[in-house]
PDB file of N, CA, C and O in Angstrom:
ATOM      1  N   MET A   1      43.999  58.835  57.810  1.00  0.00           N
ATOM      2  CA  MET A   1      42.940  57.687  58.467  1.00  0.00           C
ATOM      3  C   MET A   1      41.734  58.539  58.685  1.00  0.00           C
ATOM      4  O   MET A   1      40.648  57.963  58.624  1.00  0.00           O
ATOM      5  N   ASP A   2      41.752  59.729  58.913  1.00  0.00           N
ATOM      6  CA  ASP A   2      40.285  60.555  58.968  1.00  0.00           C
ATOM      7  C   ASP A   2      39.228  60.501  57.495  1.00  0.00           C
ATOM      8  O   ASP A   2      38.002  60.612  57.479  1.00  0.00           O
ATOM      9  N   VAL A   3      39.951  60.342  56.584  1.00  0.00           N
ATOM     10  CA  VAL A   3      39.212  60.177  55.074  1.00  0.00           C
ATOM     11  C   VAL A   3      38.370  58.917  55.173  1.00  0.00           C
ATOM     12  O   VAL A   3      37.221  58.921  54.731  1.00  0.00           O
ATOM     13  N   ILE A   4      38.872  57.895  55.707  1.00  0.00           N
ATOM     14  CA  ILE A   4      38.137  56.801  55.909  1.00  0.00           C
ATOM     15  C   ILE A   4      36.770  56.782  56.291  1.00  0.00           C
ATOM     16  O   ILE A   4      35.843  56.097  55.859  1.00  0.00           O
ATOM     17  N   TYR A   5      36.812  57.815  57.343  1.00  0.00           N
ATOM     18  CA  TYR A   5      35.464  58.055  58.000  1.00  0.00           C
ATOM     19  C   TYR A   5      34.555  58.741  57.133  1.00  0.00           C
ATOM     20  O   TYR A   5      33.380  58.686  57.494  1.00  0.00           O
ATOM     21  N   GLY A   6      34.791  59.352  56.119  1.00  0.00           N
ATOM     22  CA  GLY A   6      33.829  59.877  55.388  1.00  0.00           C
ATOM     23  C   GLY A   6      34.164  59.265  53.982  1.00  0.00           C
ATOM     24  O   GLY A   6      33.591  59.835  53.053  1.00  0.00           O
ATOM     25  N   LEU A   7      35.156  57.990  53.571  1.00  0.00           N
ATOM     26  CA  LEU A   7      34.457  57.317  52.659  1.00  0.00           C
ATOM     27  C   LEU A   7      33.635  56.411  52.676  1.00  0.00           C
ATOM     28  O   LEU A   7      32.951  56.203  51.674  1.00  0.00           O
ATOM     29  N   ILE A   8      33.440  55.333  54.287  1.00  0.00           N
ATOM     30  CA  ILE A   8      32.912  54.307  54.334  1.00  0.00           C
ATOM     31  C   ILE A   8      31.114  54.732  54.201  1.00  0.00           C
ATOM     32  O   ILE A   8      30.312  53.965  53.669  1.00  0.00           O
ATOM     33  N   PRO A   9      30.845  55.669  54.614  1.00  0.00           N
ATOM     34  CA  PRO A   9      29.734  56.271  54.682  1.00  0.00           C
ATOM     35  C   PRO A   9      29.185  56.760  53.182  1.00  0.00           C
ATOM     36  O   PRO A   9      27.998  56.591  52.903  1.00  0.00           O
ATOM     37  N   GLY A  10      29.947  57.267  52.394  1.00  0.00           N
ATOM     38  CA  GLY A  10      29.845  57.666  50.800  1.00  0.00           C
ATOM     39  C   GLY A  10      29.600  56.193  50.250  1.00  0.00           C
ATOM     40  O   GLY A  10      28.661  55.995  49.479  1.00  0.00           O
ATOM     41  N   MET A  11      30.447  55.158  50.648  1.00  0.00           N
ATOM     42  CA  MET A  11      30.331  53.929  49.957  1.00  0.00           C
ATOM     43  C   MET A  11      29.023  53.341  50.275  1.00  0.00           C
ATOM     44  O   MET A  11      28.340  52.865  49.367  1.00  0.00           O
ATOM     45  N   LEU A  12      28.664  53.336  51.370  1.00  0.00           N
ATOM     46  CA  LEU A  12      27.439  52.752  51.847  1.00  0.00           C
ATOM     47  C   LEU A  12      26.386  53.535  51.062  1.00  0.00           C
ATOM     48  O   LEU A  12      25.537  52.803  50.554  1.00  0.00           O
ATOM     49  N   ILE A  13      26.218  54.967  50.816  1.00  0.00           N
ATOM     50  CA  ILE A  13      25.163  55.779  50.519  1.00  0.00           C
ATOM     51  C   ILE A  13      24.957  55.536  48.819  1.00  0.00           C
ATOM     52  O   ILE A  13      23.917  55.512  48.162  1.00  0.00           O
ATOM     53  N   LEU A  14      26.228  55.387  48.441  1.00  0.00           N
ATOM     54  CA  LEU A  14      26.519  54.829  46.795  1.00  0.00           C
ATOM     55  C   LEU A  14      25.768  53.738  46.560  1.00  0.00           C
ATOM     56  O   LEU A  14      24.907  53.744  45.680  1.00  0.00           O
ATOM     57  N   GLY A  15      26.024  52.640  47.355  1.00  0.00           N
ATOM     58  CA  GLY A  15      25.630  51.353  47.187  1.00  0.00           C
ATOM     59  C   GLY A  15      24.067  51.197  47.526  1.00  0.00           C
ATOM     60  O   GLY A  15      23.432  50.360  46.884  1.00  0.00           O
ATOM     61  N   LEU A  16      23.419  51.967  48.506  1.00  0.00           N
ATOM     62  CA  LEU A  16      22.350  52.080  48.526  1.00  0.00           C
ATOM     63  C   LEU A  16      21.365  52.673  47.456  1.00  0.00           C
ATOM     64  O   LEU A  16      20.235  52.217  47.284  1.00  0.00           O
ATOM     65  N   VAL A  17      21.888  53.723  46.753  1.00  0.00           N
ATOM     66  CA  VAL A  17      21.592  54.107  45.552  1.00  0.00           C
ATOM     67  C   VAL A  17      21.481  53.331  44.562  1.00  0.00           C
ATOM     68  O   VAL A  17      20.602  53.491  43.715  1.00  0.00           O
ATOM     69  N   GLY A  18      22.318  52.412  44.524  1.00  0.00           N
ATOM     70  CA  GLY A  18      22.360  51.676  43.323  1.00  0.00           C
ATOM     71  C   GLY A  18      21.488  50.224  43.421  1.00  0.00           C
ATOM     72  O   GLY A  18      21.255  49.513  42.443  1.00  0.00           O
ATOM     73  N   VAL A  19      21.086  49.953  44.716  1.00  0.00           N
ATOM     74  CA  VAL A  19      20.599  49.114  44.927  1.00  0.00           C
ATOM     75  C   VAL A  19      18.562  49.698  45.073  1.00  0.00           C
ATOM     76  O   VAL A  19      17.441  49.189  45.093  1.00  0.00           O
ATOM     77  N   VAL A  20      18.978  50.534  45.112  1.00  0.00           N
ATOM     78  CA  VAL A  20      17.474  51.231  44.895  1.00  0.00           C
ATOM     79  C   VAL A  20      17.053  51.554  43.359  1.00  0.00           C
ATOM     80  O   VAL A  20      15.844  51.576  43.126  1.00  0.00           O
ATOM     81  N   VAL A  21      17.869  51.783  42.400  1.00  0.00           N
ATOM     82  CA  VAL A  21      17.995  52.152  41.147  1.00  0.00           C
ATOM     83  C   VAL A  21      17.946  50.624  40.183  1.00  0.00           C
ATOM     84  O   VAL A  21      17.247  50.574  39.171  1.00  0.00           O
ATOM     85  N   PHE A  22      18.660  49.593  40.583  1.00  0.00           N
ATOM     86  CA  PHE A  22      18.268  48.105  40.392  1.00  0.00           C
ATOM     87  C   PHE A  22      16.686  47.640  40.793  1.00  0.00           C
ATOM     88  O   PHE A  22      16.050  46.995  39.959  1.00  0.00           O
ATOM     89  N   PHE A  23      16.147  47.946  41.940  1.00  0.00           N
ATOM     90  CA  PHE A  23      14.891  47.462  42.048  1.00  0.00           C
ATOM     91  C   PHE A  23      14.017  48.428  41.640  1.00  0.00           C
ATOM     92  O   PHE A  23      12.879  47.982  41.793  1.00  0.00           O
ATOM     93  N   TRP A  24      13.989  49.816  41.082  1.00  0.00           N
ATOM     94  CA  TRP A  24      13.293  50.716  40.345  1.00  0.00           C
ATOM     95  C   TRP A  24      13.313  50.117  38.816  1.00  0.00           C
ATOM     96  O   TRP A  24      12.369  50.248  38.037  1.00  0.00           O
ATOM     97  N   ALA A  25      14.429  49.499  38.541  1.00  0.00           N
ATOM     98  CA  ALA A  25      14.366  49.319  37.087  1.00  0.00           C
ATOM     99  C   ALA A  25      13.580  47.962  36.800  1.00  0.00           C
ATOM    100  O   ALA A  25      12.709  47.968  35.931  1.00  0.00           O
ATOM    101  N   ALA A  26      13.882  46.739  37.548  1.00  0.00           N
ATOM    102  CA  ALA A  26      13.404  45.688  37.696  1.00  0.00           C
ATOM    103  C   ALA A  26      11.874  45.842  37.813  1.00  0.00           C
ATOM    104  O   ALA A  26      11.203  45.326  36.919  1.00  0.00           O
ATOM    105  N   LYS A  27      11.300  46.431  38.721  1.00  0.00           N
ATOM    106  CA  LYS A  27      10.044  46.815  38.860  1.00  0.00           C
ATOM    107  C   LYS A  27       9.246  47.350  37.572  1.00  0.00           C
ATOM    108  O   LYS A  27       8.237  46.851  37.075  1.00  0.00           O
ATOM    109  N   SER A  28       9.972  48.526  37.147  1.00  0.00           N
ATOM    110  CA  SER A  28       9.286  49.317  36.066  1.00  0.00           C
ATOM    111  C   SER A  28       9.419  48.235  34.547  1.00  0.00           C
ATOM    112  O   SER A  28       9.058  48.690  33.461  1.00  0.00           O
ATOM    113  N   GLY A  29       9.833  47.161  34.641  1.00  0.00           N
ATOM    114  CA  GLY A  29       9.953  46.343  33.221  1.00  0.00           C
ATOM    115  C   GLY A  29      11.268  46.322  32.499  1.00  0.00           C
ATOM    116  O   GLY A  29      11.461  45.708  31.450  1.00  0.00           O
ATOM    117  N   GLN A  30      11.861  46.802  32.927  1.00  0.00           N
ATOM    118  CA  GLN A  30      13.609  47.107  32.014  1.00  0.00           C
ATOM    119  C   GLN A  30      13.920  45.874  31.755  1.00  0.00           C
ATOM    120  O   GLN A  30      14.014  45.739  30.535  1.00  0.00           O
ATOM    121  N   PHE A  31      14.134  44.863  32.343  1.00  0.00           N
ATOM    122  CA  PHE A  31      14.451  43.279  32.274  1.00  0.00           C
ATOM    123  C   PHE A  31      13.503  42.497  31.626  1.00  0.00           C
ATOM    124  O   PHE A  31      13.904  41.365  31.354  1.00  0.00           O
ATOM    125  N   ASP A  32      12.259  42.788  31.267  1.00  0.00           N
ATOM    126  CA  ASP A  32      11.214  41.721  30.857  1.00  0.00           C
ATOM    127  C   ASP A  32      11.780  41.052  29.483  1.00  0.00           C
ATOM    128  O   ASP A  32      11.718  39.825  29.404  1.00  0.00           O
ATOM    129  N   ASP A  33      12.231  41.661  28.587  1.00  0.00           N
ATOM    130  CA  ASP A  33      12.702  41.441  27.179  1.00  0.00           C
ATOM    131  C   ASP A  33      13.928  41.438  26.848  1.00  0.00           C
ATOM    132  O   ASP A  33      14.305  42.290  26.043  1.00  0.00           O
ATOM    133  N   LEU A  34      14.749  40.596  27.319  1.00  0.00           N
ATOM    134  CA  LEU A  34      15.981  40.542  27.077  1.00  0.00           C
ATOM    135  C   LEU A  34      16.576  39.883  25.594  1.00  0.00           C
ATOM    136  O   LEU A  34      17.775  39.960  25.324  1.00  0.00           O
ATOM    137  N   GLU A  35      16.003  39.506  25.061  1.00  0.00           N
ATOM    138  CA  GLU A  35      16.059  38.735  23.732  1.00  0.00           C
ATOM    139  C   GLU A  35      15.342  39.484  22.790  1.00  0.00           C
ATOM    140  O   GLU A  35      15.697  39.232  21.638  1.00  0.00           O
ATOM    141  N   GLY A  36      14.364  40.403  22.900  1.00  0.00           N
ATOM    142  CA  GLY A  36      13.859  40.991  21.821  1.00  0.00           C
ATOM    143  C   GLY A  36      14.415  42.185  21.473  1.00  0.00           C
ATOM    144  O   GLY A  36      14.210  42.315  20.266  1.00  0.00           O
ATOM    145  N   GLU A  37      14.935  43.004  21.840  1.00  0.00           N
ATOM    146  CA  GLU A  37      16.132  44.347  21.539  1.00  0.00           C
ATOM    147  C   GLU A  37      16.984  43.534  20.813  1.00  0.00           C
ATOM    148  O   GLU A  37      17.210  43.856  19.646  1.00  0.00           O
ATOM    149  N   ALA A  38      17.633  42.287  21.395  1.00  0.00           N
ATOM    150  CA  ALA A  38      18.967  41.689  20.744  1.00  0.00           C
ATOM    151  C   ALA A  38      18.594  41.418  19.544  1.00  0.00           C
ATOM    152  O   ALA A  38      19.048  42.074  18.607  1.00  0.00           O
ATOM    153  N   SER A  39      17.629  40.324  19.334  1.00  0.00           N
ATOM    154  CA  SER A  39      17.445  39.932  17.827  1.00  0.00           C
ATOM    155  C   SER A  39      16.667  41.036  16.884  1.00  0.00           C
ATOM    156  O   SER A  39      16.687  40.719  15.695  1.00  0.00           O
ATOM    157  N   ARG A  40      16.054  42.146  17.147  1.00  0.00           N
ATOM    158  CA  ARG A  40      15.346  43.039  16.279  1.00  0.00           C
ATOM    159  C   ARG A  40      16.532  43.704  15.383  1.00  0.00           C
ATOM    160  O   ARG A  40      16.127  44.344  14.412  1.00  0.00           O
ATOM    161  N   ILE A  41      18.048  43.636  15.588  1.00  0.00           N
ATOM    162  CA  ILE A  41      18.855  44.162  14.573  1.00  0.00           C
ATOM    163  C   ILE A  41      19.021  42.913  13.721  1.00  0.00           C
ATOM    164  O   ILE A  41      19.419  43.418  12.671  1.00  0.00           O
ATOM    165  N   LEU A  42      18.963  41.500  13.491  1.00  0.00           N
ATOM    166  CA  LEU A  42      18.620  40.628  12.818  1.00  0.00           C
ATOM    167  C   LEU A  42      17.678  40.584  11.961  1.00  0.00           C
ATOM    168  O   LEU A  42      17.827  39.859  10.977  1.00  0.00           O
ATOM    169  N   MET A  43      16.377  41.412  12.138  1.00  0.00           N
ATOM    170  CA  MET A  43      15.131  40.942  11.294  1.00  0.00           C
ATOM    171  C   MET A  43      15.540  42.174  10.176  1.00  0.00           C
ATOM    172  O   MET A  43      16.041  43.294  10.272  1.00  0.00           O
ATOM    173  N   ASP A  44      15.056  41.348   9.105  1.00  0.00           N
ATOM    174  CA  ASP A  44      15.144  42.190   7.950  1.00  0.00           C
ATOM    175  C   ASP A  44      13.945  43.078   7.918  1.00  0.00           C
ATOM    176  O   ASP A  44      12.962  42.349   8.054  1.00  0.00           O
ATOM    177  N   ASP A  45      13.617  44.216   7.810  1.00  0.00           N
ATOM    178  CA  ASP A  45      12.927  45.061   7.623  1.00  0.00           C
ATOM    179  C   ASP A  45      12.749  45.780   6.334  1.00  0.00           C
ATOM    180  O   ASP A  45      11.778  46.486   6.059  1.00  0.00           O
ATOM    181  N   ASP A  46      13.907  45.509   5.466  1.00  0.00           N
ATOM    182  CA  ASP A  46      13.729  46.268   4.010  1.00  0.00           C
ATOM    183  C   ASP A  46      12.936  45.460   2.924  1.00  0.00           C
ATOM    184  O   ASP A  46      12.524  45.982   1.888  1.00  0.00           O
ATOM    185  N   LEU A  47      12.782  44.310   3.209  1.00  0.00           N
ATOM    186  CA  LEU A  47      12.095  43.197   2.280  1.00  0.00           C
ATOM    187  C   LEU A  47      10.540  43.310   2.641  1.00  0.00           C
ATOM    188  O   LEU A  47       9.899  42.259   2.652  1.00  0.00           O
ATOM    189  N   THR A  48       9.948  44.404   2.911  1.00  0.00           N
ATOM    190  CA  THR A  48       8.606  44.657   3.168  1.00  0.00           C
ATOM    191  C   THR A  48       7.952  44.276   1.963  1.00  0.00           C
ATOM    192  O   THR A  48       8.475  44.591   0.895  1.00  0.00           O
ATOM    193  N   GLU A  49       6.817  43.605   1.986  1.00  0.00           N
ATOM    194  CA  GLU A  49       5.900  43.389   0.544  1.00  0.00           C
ATOM    195  C   GLU A  49       5.162  44.692   0.739  1.00  0.00           C
ATOM    196  O   GLU A  49       4.855  45.206   1.815  1.00  0.00           O
ATOM    197  N   THR A  50       4.969  45.061  -0.264  1.00  0.00           N
ATOM    198  CA  THR A  50       4.083  46.369  -0.911  1.00  0.00           C
ATOM    199  C   THR A  50       2.913  45.862  -1.652  1.00  0.00           C
ATOM    200  O   THR A  50       2.908  44.780  -2.239  1.00  0.00           O
ATOM    201  N   LYS A  51       1.739  46.838  -1.595  1.00  0.00           N
ATOM    202  CA  LYS A  51       0.679  46.049  -2.628  1.00  0.00           C
ATOM    203  C   LYS A  51       1.117  46.827  -3.951  1.00  0.00           C
ATOM    204  O   LYS A  51       1.792  47.857  -3.933  1.00  0.00           O
ATOM    205  N   PRO A  52       0.782  46.382  -4.761  1.00  0.00           N
ATOM    206  CA  PRO A  52       0.968  46.793  -5.952  1.00  0.00           C
ATOM    207  C   PRO A  52       0.176  47.743  -6.454  1.00  0.00           C
ATOM    208  O   PRO A  52      -1.011  47.504  -6.232  1.00  0.00           O
ATOM    209  N   THR A  53       0.411  48.910  -7.154  1.00  0.00           N
ATOM    210  CA  THR A  53      -0.352  49.901  -7.523  1.00  0.00           C
ATOM    211  C   THR A  53      -1.173  49.811  -8.915  1.00  0.00           C
ATOM    212  O   THR A  53      -0.528  49.386  -9.874  1.00  0.00           O
ATOM    213  N   GLN A  54      -2.355  50.121  -9.103  1.00  0.00           N
ATOM    214  CA  GLN A  54      -2.817  50.140 -10.480  1.00  0.00           C
ATOM    215  C   GLN A  54      -2.343  51.473 -11.401  1.00  0.00           C
ATOM    216  O   GLN A  54      -2.573  52.647 -11.113  1.00  0.00           O
ATOM    217  N   PRO A  55      -1.679  51.019 -12.489  1.00  0.00           N
ATOM    218  CA  PRO A  55      -1.170  52.516 -13.368  1.00  0.00           C
ATOM    219  C   PRO A  55      -2.406  53.207 -13.654  1.00  0.00           C
ATOM    220  O   PRO A  55      -3.447  52.577 -13.841  1.00  0.00           O
ATOM    221  N   ASP A  56      -2.351  54.425 -13.696  1.00  0.00           N
ATOM    222  CA  ASP A  56      -3.262  55.452 -14.046  1.00  0.00           C
ATOM    223  C   ASP A  56      -3.746  55.448 -15.649  1.00  0.00           C
ATOM    224  O   ASP A  56      -2.778  55.557 -16.402  1.00  0.00           O
ATOM    225  N   LYS A  57      -4.520  55.387 -16.060  1.00  0.00           N
ATOM    226  CA  LYS A  57      -5.380  55.675 -17.273  1.00  0.00           C
ATOM    227  C   LYS A  57      -4.718  56.565 -18.291  1.00  0.00           C
ATOM    228  O   LYS A  57      -4.991  56.471 -19.488  1.00  0.00           O
ATOM    229  N   ASN A  58      -3.674  57.604 -17.717  1.00  0.00           N
ATOM    230  CA  ASN A  58      -3.256  58.381 -18.749  1.00  0.00           C
ATOM    231  C   ASN A  58      -1.704  58.074 -18.561  1.00  0.00           C
ATOM    232  O   ASN A  58      -1.007  58.877 -19.183  1.00  0.00           O
ATOM    233  N   SER A  59      -1.112  57.270 -17.972  1.00  0.00           N
ATOM    234  CA  SER A  59       0.472  57.169 -17.470  1.00  0.00           C
ATOM    235  C   SER A  59       0.658  56.901 -18.987  1.00  0.00           C
ATOM    236  O   SER A  59      -0.102  56.896 -19.955  1.00  0.00           O
ATOM    237  N   GLN A  60       2.215  56.643 -18.763  1.00  0.00           N
ATOM    238  CA  GLN A  60       2.954  56.560 -19.883  1.00  0.00           C
ATOM    239  C   GLN A  60       3.786  55.151 -19.287  1.00  0.00           C
ATOM    240  O   GLN A  60       3.854  54.797 -18.110  1.00  0.00           O
ATOM    241  N   ASP A  61       4.300  54.575 -20.313  1.00  0.00           N
ATOM    242  CA  ASP A  61       5.114  53.045 -19.972  1.00  0.00           C
ATOM    243  C   ASP A  61       6.596  53.580 -20.258  1.00  0.00           C
ATOM    244  O   ASP A  61       6.847  54.643 -20.824  1.00  0.00           O
ATOM    245  N   ALA A  62       7.380  52.813 -19.850  1.00  0.00           N
ATOM    246  CA  ALA A  62       8.887  52.769 -20.305  1.00  0.00           C
ATOM    247  C   ALA A  62       9.451  53.817 -21.874  1.00  0.00           C
ATOM    248  O   ALA A  62      10.243  54.732 -22.097  1.00  0.00           O
ATOM    249  N   ASN A  63       8.570  53.063 -22.569  1.00  0.00           N
ATOM    250  CA  ASN A  63       8.969  53.643 -23.936  1.00  0.00           C
ATOM    251  C   ASN A  63       7.963  55.155 -24.262  1.00  0.00           C
ATOM    252  O   ASN A  63       8.133  55.627 -25.386  1.00  0.00           O
ATOM    253  N   GLY A  64       7.421  55.555 -23.764  1.00  0.00           N
ATOM    254  CA  GLY A  64       6.858  56.497 -23.648  1.00  0.00           C
ATOM    255  C   GLY A  64       5.468  56.870 -24.273  1.00  0.00           C
ATOM    256  O   GLY A  64       4.921  57.955 -24.473  1.00  0.00           O
ATOM    257  N   ASP A  65       4.998  55.208 -24.572  1.00  0.00           N
ATOM    258  CA  ASP A  65       4.027  55.128 -24.749  1.00  0.00           C
ATOM    259  C   ASP A  65       2.442  54.909 -23.738  1.00  0.00           C
ATOM    260  O   ASP A  65       2.396  54.262 -22.692  1.00  0.00           O
ATOM    261  N   LYS A  66       1.238  55.639 -24.390  1.00  0.00           N
ATOM    262  CA  LYS A  66       0.463  55.662 -23.445  1.00  0.00           C
ATOM    263  C   LYS A  66      -0.322  54.101 -23.046  1.00  0.00           C
ATOM    264  O   LYS A  66      -0.534  53.198 -23.855  1.00  0.00           O
ATOM    265  N   SER A  67      -0.625  54.096 -21.750  1.00  0.00           N
ATOM    266  CA  SER A  67      -1.316  52.678 -21.730  1.00  0.00           C
ATOM    267  C   SER A  67      -2.656  52.791 -21.755  1.00  0.00           C
ATOM    268  O   SER A  67      -3.266  53.377 -20.860  1.00  0.00           O
ATOM    269  N   ASP A  68      -3.113  52.357 -22.564  1.00  0.00           N
ATOM    270  CA  ASP A  68      -4.413  52.591 -22.579  1.00  0.00           C
ATOM    271  C   ASP A  68      -5.265  51.251 -22.721  1.00  0.00           C
ATOM    272  O   ASP A  68      -5.950  51.150 -23.739  1.00  0.00           O
ATOM    273  N   LYS A  69      -5.282  50.326 -21.894  1.00  0.00           N
ATOM    274  CA  LYS A  69      -5.969  49.050 -21.555  1.00  0.00           C
ATOM    275  C   LYS A  69      -7.717  48.845 -21.240  1.00  0.00           C
ATOM    276  O   LYS A  69      -8.387  48.766 -20.211  1.00  0.00           O
ATOM    277  N   THR A  70      -8.035  48.809 -22.764  1.00  0.00           N
ATOM    278  CA  THR A  70      -9.362  48.463 -22.514  1.00  0.00           C
ATOM    279  C   THR A  70      -9.570  47.233 -23.289  1.00  0.00           C
ATOM    280  O   THR A  70      -9.486  47.291 -24.516  1.00  0.00           O
ATOM    281  N   ASP A  71      -9.858  46.021 -22.638  1.00  0.00           N
ATOM    282  CA  ASP A  71      -9.974  45.073 -22.956  1.00  0.00           C
ATOM    283  C   ASP A  71     -11.297  44.261 -22.915  1.00  0.00           C
ATOM    284  O   ASP A  71     -11.324  43.103 -23.334  1.00  0.00           O
TER     285      ASP A  71
END
């Protein structure tokens, strides 16, 4: 029975700390965007379009021929 006199204040202190942490998280914006991070995993970042590069004047093609395109 003597143990309960220590556990009740401990429970109240831990509960108060939990409530303070919850309000701090809500105030700092932790719960603002609940859908953004959840749907980010579904977005495909692998298929980003890249700007095509122009070949160098002295570059070689797959056959080893120099590509000197002067039209």
